[in-house]
MMTF fields as JSON, N, C-alpha, C and O atoms, coordinates in Angstrom:
{
  "mmtfVersion": "1.0.0",
  "mmtfProducer": "UNKNOWN",
  "numBonds": 279,
  "numAtoms": 280,
  "numGroups": 70,
  "numChains": 1,
  "numModels": 1,
  "chainsPerModel": [1],
  "groupsPerChain": [70],
  "chainIdList": ["A"],
  "bondAtomList": [4, 2, 8, 6, 12, 10, 16, 14, 20, 18, 24, 22, 28, 26, 32, 30, 36, 34, 40, 38, 44, 42, 48, 46, 52, 50, 56, 54, 60, 58, 64, 62, 68, 66, 72, 70, 76, 74, 80, 78, 84, 82, 88, 86, 92, 90, 96, 94, 100, 98, 104, 102, 108, 106, 112, 110, 116, 114, 120, 118, 124, 122, 128, 126, 132, 130, 136, 134, 140, 138, 144, 142, 148, 146, 152, 150, 156, 154, 160, 158, 164, 162, 168, 166, 172, 170, 176, 174, 180, 178, 184, 182, 188, 186, 192, 190, 196, 194, 200, 198, 204, 202, 208, 206, 212, 210, 216, 214, 220, 218, 224, 222, 228, 226, 232, 230, 236, 234, 240, 238, 244, 242, 248, 246, 252, 250, 256, 254, 260, 258, 264, 262, 268, 266, 272, 270, 276, 274],
  "bondOrderList": [1, 1, 1, 1, 1, 1, 1, 1, 1, 1, 1, 1, 1, 1, 1, 1, 1, 1, 1, 1, 1, 1, 1, 1, 1, 1, 1, 1, 1, 1, 1, 1, 1, 1, 1, 1, 1, 1, 1, 1, 1, 1, 1, 1, 1, 1, 1, 1, 1, 1, 1, 1, 1, 1, 1, 1, 1, 1, 1, 1, 1, 1, 1, 1, 1, 1, 1, 1, 1],
  "groupList": [{"groupName": "MET", "atomNameList": ["N", "CA", "C", "O"], "elementList": ["N", "C", "C", "O"], "formalChargeList": [0, 0, 0, 0], "bondAtomList": [1, 0, 2, 1, 3, 2], "bondOrderList": [1, 1, 2], "singleLetterCode": "M", "chemCompType": "L-PEPTIDE LINKING"}, {"groupName": "GLY", "atomNameList": ["N", "CA", "C", "O"], "elementList": ["N", "C", "C", "O"], "formalChargeList": [0, 0, 0, 0], "bondAtomList": [1, 0, 2, 1, 3, 2], "bondOrderList": [1, 1, 2], "singleLetterCode": "G", "chemCompType": "PEPTIDE LINKING"}, {"groupName": "CYS", "atomNameList": ["N", "CA", "C", "O"], "elementList": ["N", "C", "C", "O"], "formalChargeList": [0, 0, 0, 0], "bondAtomList": [1, 0, 2, 1, 3, 2], "bondOrderList": [1, 1, 2], "singleLetterCode": "C", "chemCompType": "L-PEPTIDE LINKING"}, {"groupName": "THR", "atomNameList": ["N", "CA", "C", "O"], "elementList": ["N", "C", "C", "O"], "formalChargeList": [0, 0, 0, 0], "bondAtomList": [1, 0, 2, 1, 3, 2], "bondOrderList": [1, 1, 2], "singleLetterCode": "T", "chemCompType": "L-PEPTIDE LINKING"}, {"groupName": "SER", "atomNameList": ["N", "CA", "C", "O"], "elementList": ["N", "C", "C", "O"], "formalChargeList": [0, 0, 0, 0], "bondAtomList": [1, 0, 2, 1, 3, 2], "bondOrderList": [1, 1, 2], "singleLetterCode": "S", "chemCompType": "L-PEPTIDE LINKING"}, {"groupName": "ASP", "atomNameList": ["N", "CA", "C", "O"], "elementList": ["N", "C", "C", "O"], "formalChargeList": [0, 0, 0, 0], "bondAtomList": [1, 0, 2, 1, 3, 2], "bondOrderList": [1, 1, 2], "singleLetterCode": "D", "chemCompType": "L-PEPTIDE LINKING"}, {"groupName": "ALA", "atomNameList": ["N", "CA", "C", "O"], "elementList": ["N", "C", "C", "O"], "formalChargeList": [0, 0, 0, 0], "bondAtomList": [1, 0, 2, 1, 3, 2], "bondOrderList": [1, 1, 2], "singleLetterCode": "A", "chemCompType": "L-PEPTIDE LINKING"}, {"groupName": "PRO", "atomNameList": ["N", "CA", "C", "O"], "elementList": ["N", "C", "C", "O"], "formalChargeList": [0, 0, 0, 0], "bondAtomList": [1, 0, 2, 1, 3, 2], "bondOrderList": [1, 1, 2], "singleLetterCode": "P", "chemCompType": "L-PEPTIDE LINKING"}, {"groupName": "LYS", "atomNameList": ["N", "CA", "C", "O"], "elementList": ["N", "C", "C", "O"], "formalChargeList": [0, 0, 0, 0], "bondAtomList": [1, 0, 2, 1, 3, 2], "bondOrderList": [1, 1, 2], "singleLetterCode": "K", "chemCompType": "L-PEPTIDE LINKING"}, {"groupName": "ASN", "atomNameList": ["N", "CA", "C", "O"], "elementList": ["N", "C", "C", "O"], "formalChargeList": [0, 0, 0, 0], "bondAtomList": [1, 0, 2, 1, 3, 2], "bondOrderList": [1, 1, 2], "singleLetterCode": "N", "chemCompType": "L-PEPTIDE LINKING"}, {"groupName": "PHE", "atomNameList": ["N", "CA", "C", "O"], "elementList": ["N", "C", "C", "O"], "formalChargeList": [0, 0, 0, 0], "bondAtomList": [1, 0, 2, 1, 3, 2], "bondOrderList": [1, 1, 2], "singleLetterCode": "F", "chemCompType": "L-PEPTIDE LINKING"}, {"groupName": "ILE", "atomNameList": ["N", "CA", "C", "O"], "elementList": ["N", "C", "C", "O"], "formalChargeList": [0, 0, 0, 0], "bondAtomList": [1, 0, 2, 1, 3, 2], "bondOrderList": [1, 1, 2], "singleLetterCode": "I", "chemCompType": "L-PEPTIDE LINKING"}, {"groupName": "GLU", "atomNameList": ["N", "CA", "C", "O"], "elementList": ["N", "C", "C", "O"], "formalChargeList": [0, 0, 0, 0], "bondAtomList": [1, 0, 2, 1, 3, 2], "bondOrderList": [1, 1, 2], "singleLetterCode": "E", "chemCompType": "L-PEPTIDE LINKING"}, {"groupName": "TYR", "atomNameList": ["N", "CA", "C", "O"], "elementList": ["N", "C", "C", "O"], "formalChargeList": [0, 0, 0, 0], "bondAtomList": [1, 0, 2, 1, 3, 2], "bondOrderList": [1, 1, 2], "singleLetterCode": "Y", "chemCompType": "L-PEPTIDE LINKING"}, {"groupName": "ARG", "atomNameList": ["N", "CA", "C", "O"], "elementList": ["N", "C", "C", "O"], "formalChargeList": [0, 0, 0, 0], "bondAtomList": [1, 0, 2, 1, 3, 2], "bondOrderList": [1, 1, 2], "singleLetterCode": "R", "chemCompType": "L-PEPTIDE LINKING"}, {"groupName": "LEU", "atomNameList": ["N", "CA", "C", "O"], "elementList": ["N", "C", "C", "O"], "formalChargeList": [0, 0, 0, 0], "bondAtomList": [1, 0, 2, 1, 3, 2], "bondOrderList": [1, 1, 2], "singleLetterCode": "L", "chemCompType": "L-PEPTIDE LINKING"}, {"groupName": "TRP", "atomNameList": ["N", "CA", "C", "O"], "elementList": ["N", "C", "C", "O"], "formalChargeList": [0, 0, 0, 0], "bondAtomList": [1, 0, 2, 1, 3, 2], "bondOrderList": [1, 1, 2], "singleLetterCode": "W", "chemCompType": "L-PEPTIDE LINKING"}, {"groupName": "GLN", "atomNameList": ["N", "CA", "C", "O"], "elementList": ["N", "C", "C", "O"], "formalChargeList": [0, 0, 0, 0], "bondAtomList": [1, 0, 2, 1, 3, 2], "bondOrderList": [1, 1, 2], "singleLetterCode": "Q", "chemCompType": "L-PEPTIDE LINKING"}, {"groupName": "VAL", "atomNameList": ["N", "CA", "C", "O"], "elementList": ["N", "C", "C", "O"], "formalChargeList": [0, 0, 0, 0], "bondAtomList": [1, 0, 2, 1, 3, 2], "bondOrderList": [1, 1, 2], "singleLetterCode": "V", "chemCompType": "L-PEPTIDE LINKING"}, {"groupName": "HIS", "atomNameList": ["N", "CA", "C", "O"], "elementList": ["N", "C", "C", "O"], "formalChargeList": [0, 0, 0, 0], "bondAtomList": [1, 0, 2, 1, 3, 2], "bondOrderList": [1, 1, 2], "singleLetterCode": "H", "chemCompType": "L-PEPTIDE LINKING"}],
  "groupTypeList": [0, 1, 2, 3, 3, 4, 5, 6, 3, 1, 7, 8, 9, 10, 9, 11, 1, 4, 12, 13, 9, 9, 14, 1, 15, 7, 6, 11, 16, 4, 17, 5, 13, 17, 9, 12, 10, 12, 8, 12, 18, 13, 0, 3, 11, 9, 15, 11, 14, 9, 5, 7, 8, 13, 0, 18, 7, 19, 11, 8, 4, 11, 8, 4, 8, 10, 18, 19, 3, 5],
  "groupIdList": [1, 2, 3, 4, 5, 6, 7, 8, 9, 10, 11, 12, 13, 14, 15, 16, 17, 18, 19, 20, 21, 22, 23, 24, 25, 26, 27, 28, 29, 30, 31, 32, 33, 34, 35, 36, 37, 38, 39, 40, 41, 42, 43, 44, 45, 46, 47, 48, 49, 50, 51, 52, 53, 54, 55, 56, 57, 58, 59, 60, 61, 62, 63, 64, 65, 66, 67, 68, 69, 70],
  "secStructList": [7, 7, 7, 7, 7, 1, 7, 6, 6, 1, 4, 4, 4, 7, 7, 2, 2, 2, 2, 2, 2, 2, 6, 6, 7, 7, 7, 7, 7, 4, 4, 4, 7, 1, 1, 2, 2, 2, 2, 2, 2, 2, 2, 2, 2, 2, 2, 2, 2, 2, 7, 2, 2, 2, 2, 2, 2, 2, 2, 2, 2, 2, 2, 2, 2, 2, 7, 7, 7, 7],
  "xCoordList": [-5.916, -4.469, -3.572, -2.927, -3.513, -2.664, -3.246, -2.578, -4.466, -5.06, -5.907, -6.475, -5.937, -6.684, -8.03, -8.057, -8.988, -10.243, -11.026, -10.811, -11.932, -12.678, -13.931, -14.615, -14.279, -15.447, -15.278, -14.388, -16.033, -15.839, -16.199, -15.799, -16.889, -17.258, -16.274, -16.412, -15.37, -14.517, -13.353, -13.368, -12.371, -11.168, -10.442, -9.784, -10.565, -9.889, -10.073, -9.168, -11.329, -11.7, -11.269, -11.421, -10.74, -10.326, -8.845, -8.07, -8.439, -7.048, -6.57, -6.858, -5.775, -5.295, -4.434, -4.505, -3.581, -2.761, -3.529, -3.209, -4.534, -5.316, -6.174, -6.339, -6.713, -7.439, -6.564, -6.997, -5.317, -4.369, -4.049, -4.049, -3.783, -3.476, -4.639, -4.465, -5.838, -7.071, -7.393, -8.028, -6.967, -7.245, -6.149, -6.217, -5.127, -4.009, -3.162, -2.674, -3.021, -2.193, -0.761, -0.41, 0.178, 1.532, 2.244, 2.033, 3.112, 3.747, 4.685, 5.222, 4.821, 5.671, 7.098, 7.139, 8.088, 9.39, 9.851, 9.507, 10.63, 11.069, 11.892, 11.908, 12.572, 13.37, 12.494, 12.992, 11.24, 10.278, 9.804, 9.311, 9.962, 9.481, 10.54, 11.375, 10.366, 11.348, 10.736, 11.458, 9.404, 8.658, 7.27, 6.854, 6.597, 5.243, 4.172, 3.263, 4.314, 3.465, 3.532, 2.545, 4.789, 4.985, 4.316, 3.688, 4.502, 3.924, 2.472, 1.909, 1.778, 0.423, -0.147, -1.273, 0.553, 0.169, 0.195, -0.698, 1.283, 1.471, 0.307, -0.274, -0.028, -1.091, -2.496, -3.336, -2.714, -3.954, -4.148, -5.224, -3.102, -3.128, -3.495, -4.341, -2.88, -3.051, -4.474, -5.136, -4.975, -6.353, -7.418, -8.475, -7.102, -7.911, -7.927, -8.958, -6.764, -6.624, -7.313, -7.883, -7.271, -7.89, -9.35, -10.031, -9.871, -11.389, -11.816, -12.001, -11.958, -12.318, -13.614, -13.737, -14.64, -15.937, -15.894, -16.646, -15.043, -14.945, -14.269, -14.659, -13.219, -12.396, -12.996, -12.657, -13.826, -14.282, -15.015, -14.794, -15.866, -16.572, -15.461, -15.56, -14.489, -13.472, -12.64, -12.273, -12.333, -11.56, -12.477, -12.024, -13.712, -14.594, -14.765, -14.828, -14.835, -14.905, -13.704, -13.869, -12.525, -11.312, -11.219, -10.785, -11.587, -11.557, -12.517, -12.16, -13.727, -14.689, -14.185, -14.703, -13.173, -12.649, -11.76, -11.588, -11.121, -10.017, -10.31, -9.558, -11.322, -11.62, -12.766, -13.907, -12.46, -13.557, -13.772, -12.82, -15.051, -15.412, -16.058, -17.006, -15.578, -16.116, -16.959, -17.468],
  "yCoordList": [9.544, 9.35, 9.096, 8.05, 10.029, 9.821, 9.008, 8.802, 8.526, 7.74, 8.722, 9.709, 8.386, 9.16, 8.408, 7.18, 9.098, 8.543, 9.541, 10.747, 9.064, 9.927, 10.272, 11.221, 9.584, 9.915, 11.113, 11.147, 12.168, 13.519, 13.378, 14.243, 12.392, 12.266, 11.255, 11.03, 10.708, 9.696, 10.271, 11.433, 9.435, 9.758, 11.006, 11.719, 11.272, 12.43, 13.718, 14.532, 13.838, 15.098, 15.204, 16.239, 14.087, 13.999, 14.291, 13.514, 15.385, 15.778, 15.475, 16.193, 14.316, 13.865, 14.861, 14.936, 15.669, 16.667, 17.828, 18.27, 18.313, 19.342, 18.937, 19.686, 17.736, 17.129, 16.978, 17.248, 16.537, 16.27, 17.568, 17.638, 18.575, 19.955, 20.598, 21.205, 20.486, 21.102, 20.503, 21.153, 19.304, 18.714, 18.92, 18.423, 19.714, 19.98, 18.847, 18.852, 17.886, 16.799, 17.119, 18.046, 16.382, 16.741, 16.809, 15.966, 17.842, 18.0, 16.778, 16.134, 16.529, 15.374, 16.0, 16.929, 15.451, 16.0, 15.145, 13.966, 15.732, 15.114, 13.917, 12.996, 13.788, 12.578, 11.499, 10.389, 11.722, 10.641, 9.69, 8.594, 10.126, 9.301, 9.417, 10.315, 8.377, 8.29, 8.709, 9.065, 8.667, 9.059, 9.548, 9.458, 10.051, 10.617, 9.613, 9.96, 8.347, 7.241, 6.985, 6.843, 6.946, 6.755, 7.949, 7.724, 9.16, 10.308, 10.223, 10.465, 9.833, 9.772, 8.614, 8.733, 7.503, 6.383, 6.822, 6.533, 7.526, 8.097, 8.953, 8.803, 9.88, 10.798, 10.099, 10.496, 9.067, 8.322, 7.567, 7.617, 6.877, 6.164, 7.047, 6.677, 8.222, 9.175, 9.696, 9.818, 10.005, 10.459, 9.38, 9.7, 8.146, 7.044, 6.908, 6.683, 7.055, 6.981, 8.192, 8.057, 9.296, 10.582, 10.589, 11.01, 10.083, 10.183, 9.019, 9.249, 7.823, 6.686, 6.826, 6.406, 7.406, 7.528, 8.444, 8.248, 9.433, 10.283, 9.634, 9.804, 8.857, 8.246, 6.98, 6.63, 6.312, 4.96, 5.182, 4.341, 6.16, 6.261, 6.562, 6.025, 7.384, 7.621, 6.462, 6.262, 5.645, 4.371, 3.443, 2.888, 3.282, 2.448, 2.861, 2.03, 4.167, 4.702, 4.347, 3.841, 4.523, 4.181, 2.663, 2.255, 1.842, 0.44, -0.045, -0.892, 0.54, 0.103, 0.323, -0.318, 1.225, 1.604, 0.526, 0.337, -0.273, -1.254, -2.631, -3.475, -3.04, -4.279, -4.888, -4.436, -5.897, -6.482, -7.881, -8.632, -8.251, -9.637, -10.261, -9.693, -11.424, -12.133, -13.331, -14.008],
  "zCoordList": [7.073, 7.443, 6.288, 6.215, 5.38, 4.299, 3.2, 2.187, 3.335, 2.173, 1.285, 1.753, 0.052, -0.867, -1.311, -1.391, -1.556, -2.0, -2.856, -2.735, -3.719, -4.534, -3.736, -4.118, -2.673, -1.751, -1.028, -0.179, -1.238, -0.55, 0.973, 1.752, 1.388, 2.763, 3.495, 4.697, 2.81, 3.423, 4.248, 4.654, 4.474, 5.361, 4.814, 5.571, 3.478, 2.986, 3.774, 3.958, 4.229, 4.914, 6.431, 7.08, 6.92, 8.389, 8.369, 7.812, 8.96, 9.089, 10.464, 11.421, 10.561, 11.891, 12.618, 13.845, 11.889, 12.525, 13.152, 14.255, 12.446, 13.016, 14.2, 15.164, 14.102, 15.256, 16.505, 17.625, 16.277, 17.295, 18.019, 19.248, 17.235, 17.7, 18.391, 19.448, 17.824, 18.46, 19.837, 20.667, 20.064, 21.309, 22.406, 23.53, 21.949, 22.868, 23.402, 24.532, 22.529, 22.89, 22.805, 22.076, 23.54, 23.499, 22.172, 21.3, 22.014, 20.727, 20.47, 21.371, 19.102, 18.742, 18.196, 17.39, 18.671, 18.139, 16.99, 16.908, 16.099, 14.886, 15.263, 14.446, 16.365, 16.601, 17.161, 17.35, 17.443, 17.881, 16.77, 17.037, 15.559, 14.407, 13.255, 13.151, 12.425, 11.288, 9.953, 9.022, 9.86, 8.605, 9.001, 10.156, 8.031, 8.108, 8.587, 9.341, 8.115, 8.594, 10.124, 10.846, 10.509, 11.954, 12.814, 13.848, 12.316, 12.927, 13.072, 14.14, 11.852, 11.877, 12.672, 13.156, 12.839, 13.643, 15.169, 15.965, 15.465, 16.85, 17.248, 18.322, 16.328, 16.568, 16.668, 17.475, 15.834, 15.732, 17.069, 17.664, 17.523, 18.783, 19.933, 20.747, 20.031, 21.133, 21.023, 22.054, 19.865, 19.721, 20.118, 20.661, 19.834, 20.238, 21.78, 22.414, 22.303, 23.826, 24.48, 25.562, 23.88, 24.375, 24.33, 25.265, 23.149, 23.016, 22.035, 20.84, 22.558, 21.7, 21.029, 19.878, 21.677, 21.051, 19.86, 18.905, 19.888, 18.683, 17.583, 16.428, 17.884, 16.735, 16.147, 15.017, 16.818, 16.271, 15.012, 14.141, 14.716, 13.446, 12.275, 11.172, 12.575, 11.608, 11.224, 10.067, 12.312, 12.013, 11.161, 10.159, 11.543, 10.747, 9.282, 8.376, 9.095, 7.756, 7.028, 5.918, 7.456, 6.857, 6.634, 5.557, 7.554, 7.469, 6.307, 5.488, 6.3, 5.286, 3.845, 2.932, 3.601, 2.307, 1.849, 0.645, 2.852, 2.47, 2.804, 2.318, 3.589, 3.985, 3.214, 3.308, 2.466, 1.572, 2.033, 2.249, 2.191, 2.618, 1.407, 0.865, 0.956, -0.107, 0.24, -0.653]
}
């Protein structure tokens, strides 16, 4: 979702826009969002609602890159 990483198997390989379009979810109009982050959040939420079991591993992968427990 717009994050960069040096790990070739990480979130960098997941394209939220193409997944959203491949699943035939409703088109997003430019007046529905103010920036790319809002657009990606909208698509992510709709993908989670559409197929939670598919999205959970991707979300966990992204989360593991940023959440550190000490």
